[in-house]
N, C-alpha and C positions, 0 to 999 in steps of 0.2 A: 522483599514482599512475599508473604506466605498466605496463600488462600487455598481453600479446599471447596470441592463441590458441595452444594446444598443437598440435603436429603431429598430424594424424589425429583431431582433435577432431570428433565427428560433429555436434554442435550447440553453438552459442555464443550467449549473450545479451550483446550489447554494451551497456554502461551508460555513458551520457554524463553524467559528473559535473558538467561545466560547465552542462549543461541543468538539472540539479537545483538548482544554486546560483542560476542565473538565474531559475528558476521561483519559488524562495523569495523572491528580491528583488522579482519582479513581484507576487507575492501580498502581500508586506508593504506594497507601495504601495496595495493595496486596503484595508488596515486600518492606516494609518500611526500611529495613536495607541495601538495595543495591542501587547502582547507577542505573540510568534509561536512556537507549538509545531509542530515538524515531527514528525508521527506516523510512527515507523519500526518499528512492530510488524510481526510476521510476516516477519522478515528484510527489513525495509523494503519491504514489498509485493513480495517476491521479487527485489528489486534488490540486496540485500546490505547488512546492517545497518551495519557499521562504515564502509565507504567513503561510503555515503549520509549517515550522520550527520555526518561531517566536511564533506561538500559542503554539506549544509543549513546547518550553522553558518557556513560560508564565505559563504553567501548571506544570512545575517542572522537565522537561527533562534536564539533565545535560550532556548528550551525544546525538549526532545526527549521524546517519549512512546512508551511500549511497553505493550502489554497485559499481558505476562508479566514477572514479576520477573527471571527469568533473563536476558532480553535487556537489561534495565536494568543489571544487574550486569556484563554483557559490555561495555557501553559504558564503564563505569567502569574495568574491568580493562584496557581499551585506552587508558586515559589521557584519556578524553573528559570534559571539565569542563562547567560550566554546570548549569542546572536540568534534572533528569530526573524524569519522573513515570511510575508504573506503577499499574495499577488492577484487574487481574483475578486474584483470589486464592481459594484454597480453605482450609478449616480445616486447621491444622497447618503452615501456611507459616512458614518460618524468616525472620523479619523482621530479625534482628540484622545480617546483612550490609548490608541496605538502609539501616538507620539509621546504620551506620558510614560508609556512602558518601554520606550526606545525599541519599538518593533520596526524593522526595515520594510519598506513598501515597494513592491514591483509596480511599475507604471507603464501602461501600454498606449495611452491616448491623452490628447491634450486636455479633455475635460477632467480626466482623473488627476493629472498633474495640477490643474488649477484648483481643484477641490482640496487636494493635499496641502497645497501652499496656503489656501485660505485657512485651513485648520491650524497650520503652523503659525500663521500670523495671529490668530485669535488666542492661541494657547501660550505663545512665547517659546515653543519648542521648535528646533530645526529638524525638519523631516529628512530622514535618510532614505533616498530613493534609488532604485535600480531601474534604468531605462530598458524596456524590452523591445528588441527589434524582431520583426517577422523576417527571419532569414530564409524562409521557404516552406515552413510548415503550413502556412495559410490559416492559422488559428489565432492565438493571442499575439500581441506585439504590434508595433507601428510599422507600416510597410513603406519602403522607398521614400518618396518626398514627405510623407507624413512623419517618418522618423526624423528626417532633417529638421522639420518644423518643431518636433518634440524636443530635439536637442537644443535648438535655439531658445525655446521657451524655458527649458530647464536651466540653461546658462544664465538667462536674464533673472530668473527667480533665485538662482544661487547667489548672484551678485547682490540681490536685494536682501539676502540673508534668511529666506524662509525655507529653502531646501538645500540639501547637499547631495550631489550626484556621487554615490559611492560605488555603483556597479552598472555594468551592461550585461544583459543576458539574453538568451534565446533558447529554443528547444528544437531538437532534431525531429524529423519526420520518420526516418527509416534507420535509426541507429541500430535497431534489432536485426537489420539485414546488412551485415558488414560487406563492404564492397559496392553497395548501392551508389550510383553516381550522385544522388542528391546530397550525400553526406559531405563530400568535399565541396560541392557547390555551396551548401549552407555554411560550412566553416569559412570559406572565402568571404561570403557575405557578412558573416559575423566579424571577421577580422576588419573588414572595411568599416563596419559600424563602430567598432572600438576606436579605430583611427580617427573617425569623424568626431566622436565624443572627446577624445583627448586633444584633437586639434582645436576644439572649441574652448579648451582651457580647463576641463574637468579632470581632476586627479582621482583616478579610480583606485578603490581598494581591491575590488574583485571583478574578474571577468568569468562568467560561468555559462557553460553550454552542455556539458556532459551529463547524461542521465545514467541509469544503471548499466545499460548496454554499452554506452560509450566509455564508461569508467572501466569496464572489463575488456573492451576490444579496441579502443582507439586512444592511446596515450596522448596523441597530438592534440586532442580536444579537452584535455584536463584543465588547462589554463590555471587560474588561481583558486578555483573552487569546483568540486564535483557535487552534483545533486543526485543523491542515490535514494530511490524509493524501493521498488520491488526486491532488489537484492538484499536490502537490510533485513527483510523478512525471510531470507533463505531460499528464495525462489529464483530460478534462472530466467533472465530477460531474453536469453538467446537459446531456448531449449533445443533448437535444431543443431546447435553447435555443442552443447554440453548441458547435462543436468546439474543440479546444485553442487553435488560432490565434486564435479570436475573443477569447480571454482573455489572449493573449500568452504562452501556455504551449507548451513543446516536449516531446513525449514523450521520455523518457530511455532507453527500452529498445528495442533492435532485436534480434529473434530470427532467427538465421540457422542453417540446417542445410546439409549437403553431401550431394549425391547419392552413394549407396553403390553403385548399380547402374543401368544403363540397358540395356533390351533390347527387341527387336522381338517383337510378338505378333500373331496373326491377328485378324480380325474375329470377334466372338462370344466372345472369351476372358473368362471370369469373373475378377474381380479381388478379392483379399483374402477374408477369412472370409465365408461365406454367399453369396458372389457377388452382393452387393448391387448391384454395378456390372458391366456387360459392355461390352466395346469394340464400337463400331458399325462400325469399319473396321480394317484393318491399321494398327497404330500403334506408338509407342514408349512404354514405361512407365518411369518413374523411381522408384526406391526411396529414400525419405527416412528416415534413421535417427533418428526421434523419435516417441514415441507416448504413450499415456496414463500410462505409468510416469514420464514426464517432465513431465506436466501438460497434455498436449494433450487436450482434452475428448473423450470417446468420442462425445458428441453432435455432434462435428464430422464424423462419418462422412458422406461424400457432400456436405457443405456447407462445410467449412472452407476458407477462401481461402488461397492462397499464390502466390508469384511466382517464375518461373524465367527468368533472362535478360530481365527486364522484362516478361514475358508473364504475365498472370493466369491461374491455373488453380484448380480445386477438387479437394479430396481425392477420389480415385477409390475408392469402396467404404469399408469399415470402417476406423476407426482401431484399430490393434493396440497391444499393450503397448509395443513398441519401435520401431515404424515405421508409416509411411503410404505410400501409393502415389499417384502423380500420372500422369495420361494426358497425355503431353507432345505428342501429335499426330504424324502420320506424317512431317512435314517437320522435326521438331525436330533440332537439332544438339547438344543437350545431351549431356554425357558425365559419367561418374563423377568426382566431385570438384567439380563446379559448385555454386555457392551457390544455396540456395533461401531466399527471404525469407518468413518466416511473418507477422511484423508488425514495424512500425517507425514512425519519426517522419514520413516523407514519403509521403503517399498516392500520389504520382506514381511512387514506386519499388516500392511493394508495399502489401499490406493493412495496416490499423491494428488495434490491440487492440480498438478500438470495433467495427470490422467483424467481428472474430471474436466479439465479444459478441453482436452482432445475429444473426449466422448461427447461433449455438448457443443462443440464448435465455437469455443470462445478462448479466452486467455486466462492464465492463472491469476492475474490481477483481479479480474472480476469475481472469480470463484471465492477468494478469501474476503474481498472487500464487501461483498453483498450480504454477509451474515447479519441477521437482524438482531434487535435487542433482546428477543426472547431466548437467544442462545447465551447461556451463562459463560462468562470468561473466568478462567481460573489461572492465576499466574504462578509460575514455578521458577525457582532458582536452584542452584546446586544444594543450598541448605535445605530446600524443600525435598529434593530427591533423596538426600541423605537421611532425612527424618522418615520418609516413607520406607526406605530400605531397612532402617532400624526397627520400625514397627513390624515389618514383614519377618525379619529374622527373630524377633521376640515371640 
């Protein structure tokens, strides 16, 4: 896929599809005996559902996962084959299209299983279901006696021919804190749930528990399938242990904006709403046309890092809906149209998503995922990069 920024585009997220494919291949080497699910929920963590899904498959992903059914159906509508799983449903969901497209369904409650089975009976398709046990996260999944009841219902419906139990799954609470006592406790609970399902007579294809952090740090949790989200995009799920390069990962997203205005102002000039920031000397201000409507956290006011012509700066004053301001300094030669790097793959060239996460008190997942639709996505591959280099040399 070759795409280029539109003329006059104020902000562009460049997505390196080769990096995504390579990250998947690297992560697969960490769990070589298991199947691999690339989690592409939330528009592939803000990177773009369809291009990322194809790049992940190119890297070796044999499963794709989405939280919402609509994204799973979008994958199929684009001709993407292979196993696809979706898991976050509400009562009244129309499961018929999912069954027709052979999409696997995660089931956490009795009502969900009954609605899936009803759809299977009405369409004549057997539903492939993964029973989710709450092994200790206290979020999705059936807990304790409710899980036992869910297993009994699933077994009965399987005998009737409407569903087929193909998987059991759960989710860690603290996999990003290796050594946390809840990790082993959850794994023990998961093992007990698997034993219960198998004792009920269900022949499982996959048992899956590991997310990105567990894939990298806990081989005993790999089972038959690992579900990898953040690390697919080249970001570290355990930054306190190692940055992406420590795990052979390359961040796939580089967010770049272009200066819309550069002007000189005197010392003591208040900048942006509330005058949270005032200039300490006569200086030059740059206006960057990207703001909280585009996903830049308002918490980045006065702390968000960015880079102009290789020089690091911090957002001056408050983040606005459509723009932020940067104090370029009195000697800056920046001018309208120059690029501003907000985050990217190379710390030597500009901030990283992890730096943004630290400065704003959040996690890198949120930083990349929250980018809004006004930010143009441009997809690059090795072929794209070679073409750009040829034009540069010419």
